[in-house]
Each structure stands twice: as structure tokens, then as C-alpha cells.
FIFI-423994 format. One record per residue (C-alpha): x, y, z. Coordinates in steps of 0.25 Angstrom, whole numbers, plus 5000, padded with zeros to 4 digits. Example, Ala and Ser with C-alpha at 12.3 -4.5 7.8 and 13.67 -1.06 7.14 Angstrom:
residues 2
504949825031;505549965029;
//
This chain:
residues 678
500050005000;500450144998;500050255007;500050405006;500650475018;500550625016;501750645006;502250505007;501850375000;502050255008;502150115001;502050015012;502349895003;503649954998;503950025011;504150155003;503850295008;503850394996;503550534991;503950564977;505450534975;505550514990;505550364993;505950305006;505850155010;505450135024;506050025033;505049915037;504849975051;504450115046;503550045036;502849965047;502750095055;502150175044;501150065040;500650065054;500450215055;499750205041;498850095046;498450185058;498450335053;498150445063;498150355074;499150365086;500050245086;500750215099;502150165100;501650035106;500750015093;502050035085;502749925093;501549825092;501249845077;502449905070;503649835077;502749725082;503649695094;503349695109;504449805112;505049915103;506050015108;505550155109;506750205101;506350105089;504950165088;505550305089;506550285078;505550215069;504550325071;505650435069;506050365056;504650355051;504350505053;505650535046;505250455034;503850525034;504350665034;504050755022;504050905019;502550905016;502150855030;501750955040;501850855051;502450715053;501550605047;501750525060;501450605073;501950575087;500950575098;501650605111;501550475120;500550415111;501150375098;501150415083;500150435072;500150445057;499550585054;498850555041;497950455034;498750385024;498150365010;498250225004;498650224989;498250094982;499350034973;498549914969;497549904957;496149934960;495649844949;494849714953;495049594945;493849514943;494549374943;495649354953;496949304945;497649184949;498749264955;497849344964;497249214969;498649164972;498949294979;497649284987;498049144991;499449174995;498849295003;497949205011;499049105014;499949215019;498849275028;498549135034;500049115036;500149255043;498949215052;499649075056;500949145059;500249245068;499549145075;500849065077;501549185082;500449225092;500149085098;501549015097;502349035110;503349145110;504849125111;505449135125;506349255120;505149335117;504049285127;503949365140;503449285151;502849325165;503049275179;502549295193;503649395199;503849425213;504649545218;505249595231;506349685236;507649605239;508249725246;507649835253;508649925260;508950075258;509850115247;510050065233;510149905232;510649865219;511149755210;510849615216;511849515214;511649365217;512849275219;513049145211;512349055221;511249165225;511849155239;512049305240;511449435234;512349555233;511849705230;512349845232;511649945241;511950095239;511550205249;511250335242;511250415254;512650365260;513250335246;513650195251;513550075243;513749935249;513549785244;512649695251;512649535250;511449465254;511449315257;510149265251;510049145261;509749235273;509649375267;510849425275;511749535269;513149575271;513749705265;515049735257;515649865260;516949925254;517750005264;517950125255;517150105242;515650085238;515349945232;514349885223;514049745220;514349705206;514249555204;514549415211;515849345207;515449225199;515149095207;515749165220;515249245232;516049365229;515449495225;516049595215;515849745220;516249875214;516949975224;516950115221;517450245227;516950355218;517750465225;519050395222;518650335209;518950195214;518150075209;518449925212;517849795209;517949705221;517549565226;516949525239;516849385244;515549375251;515449215253;515649235268;514449335268;515149435277;515149585276;516449635270;517249745265;518449675259;518449655244;519349595233;519849685222;519449645208;519749765199;519649915199;518449975191;517850105187;516550135195;516050225183;516150125172;516349985177;515149905180;514649765181;515649645184;515749495185;516849405191;517149255187;517149145198;518649145199;518749305201;519649315189;518849385178;518049505181;517049555170;516549695171;516049815163;516849935161;516850065153;517750095141;517950245142;518350265128;517050195122;516150235134;515650095134;515749975144;516549845141;516449715148;517849675153;518449545158;519449575169;520549475174;520649505189;522049435189;522749505177;521949635178;521649625163;520349645157;519749635143;518449665137;517349555135;516449665129;517249775124;516749925125;516149965112;515650095107;514250035104;514149975119;513650035131;514349915137;514149785144;513549765158;513249655168;514249545166;513749425173;514449285174;513649165173;513549075185;514548975178;515449085174;515449045159;514649165154;514649315156;513349385153;513249535151;512449655145;512749735134;512249885133;512449925118;512150055112;510750055104;510449915109;509749855121;510449785132;511049645128;511449525136;512749455132;513449335136;514949295136;515449155136;516849135143;516948995136;516749045122;517149195125;515949235116;514849335119;513449335114;512149415116;511049345124;509949455124;509549595120;508649685128;507249695122;506949825130;507849955129;508049965144;509449935151;509549825161;510749765168;509849645173;510649525169;510949405177;511249255176;510049165180;510949035179;512249005171;511448995158;510349095160;510349245160;509349345164;509149485159;508049595162;507549655149;506749775155;505449705160;505849565156;506749455163;507449385151;508149255153;509249215143;509849075141;511349095137;511448965129;510348995119;510449145121;508949155121;507949215131;507249105138;506249185146;505749325147;504949365160;504149495161;504549575173;503449655182;503449805178;504049845191;505249755190;506449815182;507749745185;509049815182;509949715189;509649575192;510249455200;509549315200;509349235213;508649125205;508049105191;506749175195;507249265206;508049395203;508449515211;508549655204;508749805205;508149905196;509050005187;508350125194;509350135205;509650285204;508850405209;509050525199;508650665204;509150815203;510050885212;510651035212;511951085216;512051235218;513451245221;514451165213;515451145225;514351095234;513850965226;513450895239;512351005241;511550955229;510050955232;508850895225;508050975215;507150875208;506850745216;506250625212;506150475216;506350435201;507450465192;507750605187;508850645178;509450745167;509150875173;509151005163;509051145169;508351265162;509051385168;508051485161;506851425168;507551365180;506951235179;507451095176;507150975167;507450835170;507050685167;506450605178;505750475181;504950535192;503650495185;504050355182;504550375168;505650465164;505150605160;505650745158;505350845169;505350985172;505751045186;505751175193;505551235206;504051205205;504251055203;504450955192;503550935179;503550815170;503750855155;503650725148;502750605149;503350475144;502650355147;503650245143;504250185156;505550155148;505750295144;507150345146;507550495146;508850565146;509750675140;508750785144;509250925138;508551065139;508551145126;509351285126;507951355125;507451265137;506251225129;506551085126;507150965132;507750855125;507950715130;508250575126;507050475128;507250325125;508450365116;507650475108;507950625109;506650705112;506350845115;505350905124;504751045123;504751085138;503551175136;502551095127;503050965132;503150915117;504150805114;504850775101;505850675097;507150705090;507050605079;508450635073;509050575086;508150455088;509150355083;510350415089;510950375103;511450495110;512550515120;512150665122;511250765117;510950915120;510351035114;511151115104;511351265103;509851285102;508551205104;508551165089;509851075090;510350955097;511750905100;512050765102;513050655103;512750515099;513250385107;514350305101;515550335092;514950465085;514850555098;514950685090;514050805094;512950825084;511950925082;510450905077;509651025072;508151015074;507851115063;508751065052;508750925057;510250925054;511350855062;512850895063;514050855071;514550975079;515650905087;516450785081;517150755095;516450645102;515650695114;515150625127;514050725130;513450865127;512950975136;512451115135;512951235143;511951325151;511951415139;511651305129;513151285123;513251135119;514551055124;515050915121;515850845131;516950765124;518250695129;519050825126;518050915134;516850995132;516551055118;515751175116;514951135104;514651275099;516151325099;516851185099;517651235111;518251135120;518151145135;519151055141;518750975154;519450985167;520450875171;519450815181;518350795171;518350685161;517250675151;516450545149;515050495146;514550525160;515050665161;514050775160;514250925158;513551055159;513951205157;513551335164;514251465161;515751445161;515651315169;515551165165;514951065174;515150915173;514750785180;515250645180;513850605183;514350535196;514550635207;515350745202;515050885195;516250965189;516251115186;517351185177;517651295167;518251285154;519751265156;519651215170;520751105173;519851055185;518351055187;517651085200;517050955206;515750945214;515550805220;514050755222;513550655231;512550595221;512750535207;512450635195;511550605183;511450735176;511850885177;511351025173;511851155178;511051285180;511451425176;511751445191;512751325191;511851245199;512051095196;510851005193;511150865194;510450735191;510750645204;510850495204;510650425218;510350285221;508950245224;508450155235;508250025227;508149885231;508549745225;507249675221;506849535218;505949465208;505649325207;504649235199;
//
């Protein structure tokens, strides 16, 4: 069939969109999308309807829908159109704005006698329809494969710990005799490791005489626990081993290796204590590697090398028999993957890839041949021999494990990933960081503050309503500006425009712009397919400056009016920021580059630029934070920056014209370890 869509002719059989000499062959997905809109003209089509009837899947990532709709709109653009053919209805869906005209391409003459060819075609058509019906019935009634079928179970839940502080990361020993976990005390800044004997629920405590410690993993087939000991003030970090077989409180440890508390993560240790497996950052590539470290020779080599396309591996876990090492891979533009390394063949293979787009570190061995992973709201059980999913269980809505440890096949302990409390604090005097006071308080996460100096008000992101939203705050209180309904919504990169009329932010990897007066929201389709490291407003509210993740980290400008893109700085940049008067800067390995004049501001000797460092500028001063507990202040040419130490972790920062420091604060929540069994 051929349809008339305004200035376009759409041949659905040839997948061809044409207007005079302009001919575009649409890909199959766009053809299915357009056919569905044509079949339902002037009706609002929800995103779920597109998932059900166009993609015909149980789940489709929001980004995939955004990209497809953006591409379809792009193909349907035409100078004769006063408005887009497909309209977006805020929080409702999309609609085709005209009634398509059908152009018949077949002859309208009717033969009095059907030819033999027509009879054959009719017969074949009937047979084809019958086969389709049989196929559909077969698909509907035949039992689903275990890898796709999601079962349900009768779950029971309870708190496994219930003391004050943040109780995290349960770890069962190989024989399930002991459970270790870490408890942090936000008020006193202490951190201790507790060991529970499961037979009688008695506990002992591990305390380091001078450093804070955290439990990382049990040694394979041993009653010895690996802990990370940290002294942030001295920059010290060690991996230590504590033998708890005697079940006595202790403060003596065996040294395994030094570490970096900012970059080194999860570990595993073999039965003999010879080989240590741990994740560590590669500073040049800004990604993690999985290393095998010989505790005798002090030599390490990479099992999973750091690569530019990786965020890195995580959660190395040895099987009970020590023959396998399971781990997770976080790869750019891909979902979390479960991998397995064999010590016999020295080969690695992928066992599973997340169906959901969420991050999870919930990986554990059930037995020597079975792994378990939490894919958002499903418990996924994987057979390592066949590399197949042998069971999926649907979790209750309120259970979202982030770390797990099994006591038995149907009994696991977990903690959620929501361990931090984010709020906002203000420092009026740079030299008195300990006098920071709360300006916006919430029991839920709040982050990415932006200050409007002219109106003396703030904008920020918060989950105080249950779902991340953009909020406005002033002396009178706070007001919600957006109304997203998807529980999986993720917001970041909040930036206020130079004229203070618009806010840009990233929602589920798509850049959107909010008019703060009208509340109207629009997407920046040009950036829909780009993975951004940093983005800010340009010299005015009609341009954006951005840096993409990966090898091409040059600064680029996008103009809304001309829709042109150009590179304005060929030096790789780690982040972008605006001064209080709107001047754009790029933070590079060499220093801070003024993107208007291209002048370089060299950094003081006590500041090192990395991906965690964030900058602001007011008048002649530059401010920086390592996003741990330190804020720096300096002028161009200073050899040493002034330092202000805080007693809380920093998430984000903005500076007012009066040099007041607004800080997104991170503190540990009171959380408990929970148990679920079925």
C-alpha cells in the first residue's frame, strides 16, 4: 500500500519514503513504527503500546524508544510542514497528527472468471493463513523455555541485623558457619567489621588500632577474612587478612598488599593464600582492570586488562572448589554482563547479560556449578557448564538486592544499593568548613545543586517524592518542577542556563531542557545517541558545549538555531564548567582552558585533575573539590591552593557570587542487612 502523509508518499511494501526526487529507504523498525501510527491516526500511542505492538517484547529500554522516535521524526521533517507529523504528548505518548490518504496501486477491474493463477494464489494464501494460526497456537500453548520464563515463589523476608549505623555487604564463609559484615557509624566516623557465628548468633568485632576497616571477602575454603584498612588523612590503604577460626575479638592482621582506597575494589583470595584477585583503576585509561597478584613474588598481571571501552570488571568470586573465577563486566553502552574464567583452560566466557538497564553487584555462587545474579527484579540462576539460565524468579516489589550472599540455595542475605543520604550544606567562610550547615534537608537522595544569583534561589535534583525530579528551592521552601512517573528514572548533569530561564539535565542518558517558568520540557535529539562525559551551556542559551566519553574527548559546540556542530578544543578534556559570569572552561591534564580566549590556567601543585575533580569559578577565584572531603581555592598563577577539610563526603558543588560554597553532601544511611527465603 502507498499512503499520502502530508508532503510524503510512504510505500509500506518497499519501505520507501519519497517526495519528488527525495527517496529514503527506512529501516525495518522505522517501517513498523510508521505503519502502527498510520493504523492509529490522531490517537495517543503510549510507550507501552509501542513496546507491545511494535517491538513485541516484554521490555524495551527507554533509550531505544527515544532513539527510534527521534530518527522517525527526523525522516518525516519537511519544509512544507508547519508542525511535526508526530507529536509528543507529555507523560502520555505520541500521536500522528493527520489522517493518511490511501492510494490504491492495484487495478480496480474485476475479472468475471478467476484465472488458474488466481486460484493457486488463493489456495496458497489460505494455506499460509492456516500455518500462521497453527504457529501462533503452538507458540502460545507450548511451555516457555526456562531462560525466558519467569516463575514466582512464596517469599519470606526479615531483618538480619537491626542495630544503628550502616550495616552492609553480608559475606558467608564457605561452610556457612560465619557471616561477616561491615558497620559504619556516620556520627562518629567509625567503621568496624562484625563476625556472626550462625549456630548461636553470637558476634565478635574486628578493630584495627589506627585505621578504619571494611570486610571484602572470605578466603577460599578458609575461616580467614580479607579486609580493607584505610587512613584517609595519611593516604594509606592496605589489604589485610584476619583468621577468625578461634572466634575471638581481635585487632591483629596479616598484610596481603597495599592498595588505593579511591580506586581498588573487590577481591578474592585462593585457598593457599598465594594468589589475590582484585579490581584496580588504570589511571591513563580511566577504567578498571581485574588483576592477579602473587603475594610471594609481589608481581601482578591482568586477567581482564583495562580498555577504553570498559568501565571495568567487578565482584571477582572464586567457586567453592577454586576452579573458577566469576566476575561482572561493566562495559560502555552495554548492560552488565556475568563472566567466568577457568583456571584449567585459562579461558573466559560470558554467561549472562542483564535484561534491565540497571546496575547491580548482586553476584554469588550457590554451589560449585551454579551462579546466582540479581537482574533488577529477578533472581537469575545460571548453570556454568551449559552457560544457560536454569531459573528466573520474580522478586517482590520492595526487594531490590544490590549485594547478596547465600546461606543456602533458597536463603540469601542482601543489602540495597541505596546506602548514601544526599543533602545540601552551605559553607559561608572557606576557612571554616567544619561550620557547614544544612540548607535543604530530605530523607531521600538530593544532589546536583545549581544556584541562581540574580533571583537568590536554587535548583536541584531530589528523590524526596520517591522518583528523581527537578526541584526549585528558596527561603520559602521547595517546589517540584518535573513530574516523571517511571521508577527507573535517572537524572544527572543539572545545569542552569546563562539567562537563568532554562535547566538542562540528563534523563536516562538523554539530554532534556526544562523551561523553569512554563514547565515545558523538550529533548535535544541531536545528543540522543551520544554518551556524554560532561555538558554545559555555551556563551548564551542557544548553544551547548559537551565532551563525549571514550577516545574522542574533545570539546564540541552545538548551536540550536543553526543545528551546527563544531569542535572548539582539540585537547582531551575531563570536565566542563562555567564561571559565575558564564565563561566556559574545560578541565584538562594541563590545567583549565578558557574556551573563549583559549588561555590556560595552570593548576597549583596540590591539585591533580582526574575524573572525580569538579571546578567552579567566581570573580578571580577558582574552586575545586575532589568529591571526597576537600575543597580547594586558588587564583591563576598560585603555586599552592588553599585547602578546606570537611567532615562529610562531597557529591557536587556550586559557588554563589558572595563566595558561599553550596555542597551536595553524602553521608551513610542507617541501613540493615535483610534476609529473603522461599
